[in-house]
DRENDO-941962 format. One record per residue: x, y, z of N, C-alpha, C in turn; residue in one letter. Coordinates in steps of 0.05 Angstrom, whole numbers, plus 5000, padded with zeros to 4 digits. Example, Ala and Ser with C-alpha at 12.3 -4.5 7.8 and 13.67 -1.06 7.14 Angstrom:
2
526448865156524649105156526449345156a525749555142527349795143525850015157s
//
This chain:
417
711627315141710127395118708127625125m708327865114706628075120704028085110n702128245120699528235111698828235082i700528435069700228475038700628205024a702828075033703527785022701327595025s700027575048697827415056695527475037v695127745036692827815021693127734990k695627744981696227674950695827414947g696627224966696426944965693526874965v692026994983688926954984687527044958q688527284945687327344921687727164899s690327054896691126864877689326604881w689126534908687926264910684526284902w683426524910680926604903680326594873t681926724858681526804830682926614811t685426524817686826394794687526104801r687226024823687925754833685925564823a686725354807684925134799683525004821p681024934816679324824838677924554829r676524424846674724224845676023974826g674623894805675623664788678423674777q679423904775682323954766684123784783f683923784808685423644825684923324823w682523264817682322954810683822884788t683523034766685023004742688222994745y689023184764691823224772692722984785f691122874803691922624814692422394794i690422354773690422164753693122184741a693922444734696422484718698822444732a698622424760701122344777701622064774l699121914777699821624773700821524746f699421674725700421604699703021654693f704121894699706322004692708721824711n708021774735710021624750710621354741f708021184736708220914728709920914703g709221084683710421054656713321144656f714121334678716921444680718621214687s717621044707719120824718719220614696v717320564682717320364657719020394638f719220694626721120724601723920774610f724320834636727220824644728420574641f726820364652728020094654727719904628l726019994613724919844592727219794570f728719994562731119914545733219774556n733619854582735819684596734919364598l732119344604731119064602731718904576y730719064555731318964529734318894523l736019084533738919004527739718784540l738518684567739418464581738218204570s736318204553735117984538736217934511v738418114504739318054477739018284454g737618484458737218694441739618854441f740119014421742119204418741019494411d743219684411742319944405740620014374e741319834358740119854334737419764333r736719564348734019474350732519704368l733819794393732520004406732120244391l733620324374733220534357730520504341g730520284331728120194311725620214327l725720064350723120044367722120344375i724620504382723520774390722520924367g723520894342722621034319719520934311s719320644317716620594310714620654331l715520724356713720814376712821094369m714821264358714221504348712521514325a712521324307711021334285708021274295v707621074312704921034326703921244340g705621454354704721664368703821894347s705121874327704322114304701822034292l701421754284699221664270696821674291c697221664319694821624334693621874344g694822114335693922374344691022444332t690722394307688122434289685922284302i686421974303684521844313683521894341p685521974359684922054388683022284389a683522474369681722704372678822634361g678622434340676022354333674622204352i676322034368674821864392674122064412l675622254419674622454441672222604432a672022644407669822794396667122634399e667822404393665022214391664522124421r666422004437665521854460665922054489f667722274481667922454505670922394515g671722594529674422594541675022374562l673022344579673422124600673621854591r671921744574671921524564674221454543w674921654531677321644514679921604527t680021754550682621714567682321464582l680221344591679921084602680820854584t679520864562680520674538683320674531g684320894528687120934519689120854541s688420894568690220814589690220514590i687620394588687420114590689219964569a688920094546690419974524693320004527l694120234537697220264543698120044561a696720064581697619834605697919564589i695819444578695619194567698319164548v698719334529700719334511703519334525v703719504545706219534563706919224573s704919124584705618854596706318664574i704918654552705618494532708318564519l709118794521712018864512714118744530r713618694555715418614573715418294570v713018174565712917894566713417734540t713217894515713317804490715917884478i718117734476720217854468721417814439l719317714423719917614395720017884381w721917914364722618194352720218284337h719018174318716618264305714518364321p714018204344712118274361712718554378a715218564383716118824395715619074378q716419014349715719234332712919344330f711019114330708319184325707019334349a708019224375707119314399708219584407l710519654395711819934397709620144383a708720074361706820224346704320274360v703120054370700720064384701020214411v703220184421703820354451703920654444s705520714420705521014412702721114408g701220964397698121064391696721124417c696820894433695520944460696421174477a698821174477699921424491699821684487l699521684457699221984445696422074453s694521934458691822004465691822154491t693622074512694022274533694522524530w696722564511697522814504695423004490a694022814471691922994456689623084471v688822934495686923004513687623174538c690523214539690823364563689923644563l690523794542689724094539686624104540s685023984526682524014529681023984555p682523764567681723664593682223884616s684423994615685124204633683424444629v682924494605681224734595678224674605a677324444602674824364609674224374639g676424384658676424344685676824624699l677624814685678225084695677025284681t676925524696675825774682678225904667t678026094653679826224637682026384657e681326484677683526584695684726364709r683926144712685425924727687225764705q686925794685688225594665691325654665r692625914667695325924667696725784690p695225784712696225674735696125344732s693825264722693224964716695224864701a696024984678697824884655700524864672f701325084685704025114696704124884715s702124814730702224574752702724324736l701324284714701224034699704223974689m705224184674707824144664709924144684f710024294705711724274723711824014741a709423914745709123644756710223444741s709723444715710923254697713823214696g714923454699718123434697718923324728i718023404748718623294773717923014777s715522924767714822644770716422464755i717422544731718922424709721822334724a722722574740725122544756724922364779g722722354794722322164816722121884805l720621864780720421594770723321494762g725021654749727621554745729121464770a728721604791730121574815728921304828l726621274827725521014837726220784819a726420794792726820594776729620474782a731720644792734320534796734520354822g732520384840732320264864730220034867r728620044853726419854857727319544848l728919514829729619254822731019094845p732619234860734219134882732119064904a729919254909728119184927726518934920y725518914894724218714882725618414887a728418424885729918194885729818114919s729918304936729918234964727518134972l725118244963722218164974721117904959l722817804940721917574922722317304939a720617104938720916854953723516724948p724616744924727616664917729016854902k731516854901733117074890732517094863p732517364851731817394824734717494810l735017424784737117554768736317864759n738417974748737918244740735518274721v735418074703732918074681730318054694t730117834712727517784728726818014745q728718134758727818374777726918594761s728218674737727318874720724418834711d724218554699721418514691719518544712c719818454737717818484760717218774761t719118924762718819204765717319354743v717819264718716219374695713319334697l712619104706709919024711708619174732v710419184755709319354774708719624768f710419764750709920014742707320054725a706319854711704119824699701619794715c702219654742699719654762699519914774v701720094775701620354786699520504770l700120494744698520664726695520604730v694720324734692020264739690620424761v692120544777690720724798689620964790l690721044765689421284751686521254744a685721024740682820984736680721084758f681821054781680021154803679521434804i681521634801680521924799679221974769p680221844750678521894723675821814722i675121594737672121524739670521714754s671921874767670022104781670022364766r671022364742670922634725668422614711l667722894704665222904690665623074661t668123014650668823144627667023034605l666423244589664523164568665323364540r667123514546667923694524669423524505s669623624477670623464456672923614446a674323464432676623574415675923624388v675623884381674523944353676523874333p675323794309677023724289678023984275r680624004265681724224254682224174227k681924314209682724294180684824484175r687224314166690024454163689724604134l691424854137691624964112694624954104t695124984079697724994067699425224079v701925164092703425374104704525564081p703225824078703926014061705626204068s705826314092707126534101709926494099a711426704093714326684091715826574114p714526654136716026574161715726254162f713526154158713425864159715225694146l715725864118717125704099720125684108r721025864127723725864137723825694161r721425724175721325574204721425294201f719725194185719224894184721924734180l723224824158725924694154727824724177p727824944190729324984215728524794235a725924754238724824584260725424314255m725724214228725923944219729023874227a730724064224733724004234734124014263a732524174275732524154307731423934318w729523824303727723564311730123334312g731523334289733723144289735623124315l735923364323737823374349736423284371v734123384376732823324403731823054400t731522914380730522644380732722434379g735322544381737722344373738822214398a739522384417741222284439739322174465f737622334474736122284498735022004502p734021874480732621584482735121404492p737621464485739821304491741421404516f740521584529742121674554742521474572a740621334581740921154602742820924590s742820844566744720634555747420724557v747521004548750521114549751521114573y750221194597751421204620752220934631f750020704627750020474642752420294625f752020284601754120124582756620254574h756520494565758820634555760320734576h759220904597760920994616760920834640m759920594641759920404666758920494692g756820674693755420744716753720524723l753220514750751120284762748420374753s746620194757743720244751743020474769l743620444794742920664815744120924808r746520914799747921184793746621304765g746221144746744621204720742021354725t740521204745737921344750738021584765s740021624780740321874797741322074776s743122004761743622214738741422314722v739722114711737522214695735222364714l735122284738733122404756733722694762s736422734767737122994774737223194750l737223044725737123234699734423344698s732523224709729723334708729623554724q731123554748730823824765732724044751l734823964735736524164717734724294700v732924114686731124214663729024394675q728424344700725824494713727124774719f729624794731730725054736731125204709g732325044688733025224663730325284649a728025194654725725284640724725554657i725025544682724625804696726326044688l729025964681730826184674730626274645l729326084628729126164598727926414594a725626534607724526774599726427014604p728326984623730427194628732427204605l733026954592734826964571733727084543l731227004541729727104516729127424518f728727544543728227794547730827984543r733027814551735627964545736427954517w736327704506737627704478735327754456m732827684460731127714442730527414432g728127364422727327064415729226934399l729527054372730926904352733726884359a735127054371738127064379738426884404k736226894421736326684443736226424435g734426344419734026064408736625984392v737826134378740526064366742726024385m742926204404745126174429744625894442l742125824447741725554461742325314445t741825344418742825154399745725114395q746925334395750125304394750925224419l749825304439750625174466750124854468a747924784457747424504457749424384439t750324494418752524344400755224344415a755724544430758524544447758324324469a756024274482755624074501755823804493m754423754467754823494455757323434448l758923654435761523594425763423494449l763323634472764723614496763723324507s761223264506760522994517761722784498l762022804474763022584458765722534467a767222704476770022634485770622674513y768722614532768722634559770622384567a772222444588774022254595773422034618h771422114635770721954655767722004659d766221864676763621854681762922134697a764222194713763622454729763522704712t765622734692765522954673763122904650q762522674646760122604626757522694641a757322644667754922704683754123004681v756923184689756223464688755823564659w756923444639756623574612753623494602l752423234613749823134606747923354618y748423424646746523634656746523884640w748923994633748824234618747724194593a747923984580746923934551743823964555y742523784574739523804578738424054586m739824214600739024484611738824654586s740824694569740924864545738824784524v738624534521736624414500733924464509q733124444535730424484544729624794543c731724934549731625234549730225314524m730725154505730225244477727425234469n726025064481723225004472721225244478e721625394502719625634505720125834484p722925874479723026094455722226034429g722625774419721925694393718725684389i717225614409714325614409713225914411y714626074428713926384429714326504403s716926444394717426564368715326484345l714526214345712626144325709526304328l708826324353705926414359706626714353m708926854358708827124353708727194325d709927034305710627074279708626984257c706326854268704226764251701726934256v699826964237697427094241695926914261h694127034277692426864297690826684284p690026694261688226524247689726294236s692226304234694026094223695425924247e694926034272696625904293696025584296r693525514296693025214298694125074277n694125164252695425004227698425034234s699725264240702425284245703525074265a702025054288702624884309702624594301s700224524284700024244275702324174256s702924354238705224304219707724234232y708224444257710724394272711024144285t708624074298708423794314709123584292f707823564269708623344250711223354241f712423574235715423614226717523514248i716723614274718423554296718523224300s716123154301715722854308716922674284a716522744260717722604236720622614237g722022854245724722834249725722684272s724522674292725322514314725122204311q722922124294723221844282725421774270i726121944249728421874233731221864251v731222084267733322084284733821834302a731821754318732121534335732921284319s731921234298732721004280735721044272s736121254261739121274249741321274274a740321404293742621404315743121124326v740920954332741320694342743220544323g742620544295744220394278747120504278i747420764281750120904276751620854303s750520834327752020774352753420484347i751720294337752620014338755420024317v755420164296757120194276759620354281r759020594291761020814295761820894321f760120824343760420854372759621144378g759721184405758421434415759821694410y762521684411763721964402763222034377p763421884356763121964328759722044324a757821914337755221984335754722264347v755722294374755022534387756522754371l758522734358760022974342757923014320t756822814305755022864282752423004293g751522944317749023114327750023384330i752123414342753223704350753123854324a754423744301754023894275751423934265i749323764270746723834264745824044281l746724064304745424284322746324554311a749024574301750024834288748424874265v747624684247746024724225743624834231l742224734252739724854261739625114271a742025184283742125494292742725654269a743925554247744225724226741725784210l740025554209737325574196735525784214l735925744238734425944256735226244255f737726264246738926524244737426674221r736126554202735026684180732226784190r731126714212728826814223729227094238l731427184237732127454248731427684229q730727604204730327804181728027994191n728928254193726828444199724328454183p725028384160722328424142720228234145t720628044164718627824170716627984190l714027984183712128074201710127864215f709727984236707527804254705527964263a702527834263700427994271699827894301r700228054318699827984348696827944354a696527864375693727814386691928034387a692828284387691428514388690628594359n691928444337691228504314693028684297g695128804311696928974298699228814289r700728894266702828784255705428854268e707028694277709528754293712028674274q714028794275716528684263717928504283v718328294273720028074292722928134289v724028224308726928284314728228114328a730728004320732627844337733228014363g
//
């Protein structure tokens, strides 16, 4: 490394690298993300082993999404009143308790109610993340800080899936007496909750006092939003449909072992990480609107191929390709949204987009679970591919050159595909 490179790294570390309590919060996020990554990888498989089917799993997933959606506004109010640190502490404690109850209470109505509460508790982490990072960094440090948070979230999710495939076997070996599959899964699920408890140690050392401001939403009146939101609703049905059932698909439908399934999902996180890094090159080459449409059509092609995969090896490669093109889509969609609305409307536009997307994913999770039981994976994946094509056609309307956006510098720009 030459002197210029060393000076460049030193300059970045001095001016843009996050410091101090950000790293305390970062450590808390590692415990939180890893523990719940292990938990949610195994939880559906655990429920299947005790008599639940895909229809019930889809209903539970949709109820959790309902809880997440309903919990966002109360989370902001709590953070505003009690501060971010206490809100985070309380929500993590609630999430841990509810998760343990979800493992131990298998009565169907209880699972439905606990799924809603779990969604509410976990949504608080997402609501508090941005203001927490902002409160612990300077303006120049924030881009690096957010990049570190999101990149670590992807990598930790991958490590969690990898560990989840191996921990049940270790739990059975270390137990005083042999455990069956259900018992070993249950032990690991509780252990994952215990790991999340470690997040309390760094959070207790934070001095976060910033609040999450209440925002008043305005009616979406811009022509762009009237086209964007229906397109986003269709795309939300696609993104919320298959991923919740991926572990079940490989484990039960394709016959992979638990360890093999965990490896597939873990490596998919690495694939997504690389795809996100390449996404700016695609959008720079194709333009935002055309790039978004291209990734959606590619997603449809991968889903259709996955529907008729002949063996597990083929399905694994197609799944990785599917996840990579689907996740490449997100930076383009949100860049397009922020570029095409007036700065004063960005908060409300983002809020409407979140609600539309979350609502679509709730519908998708429930409908897909029922459809898999009735029609099987090939028919369902074909249907999701058709929805992806519909979403691409709706996003194609956003290439209209008469749509104007006001950029951050206050000038109007024509949004060209």
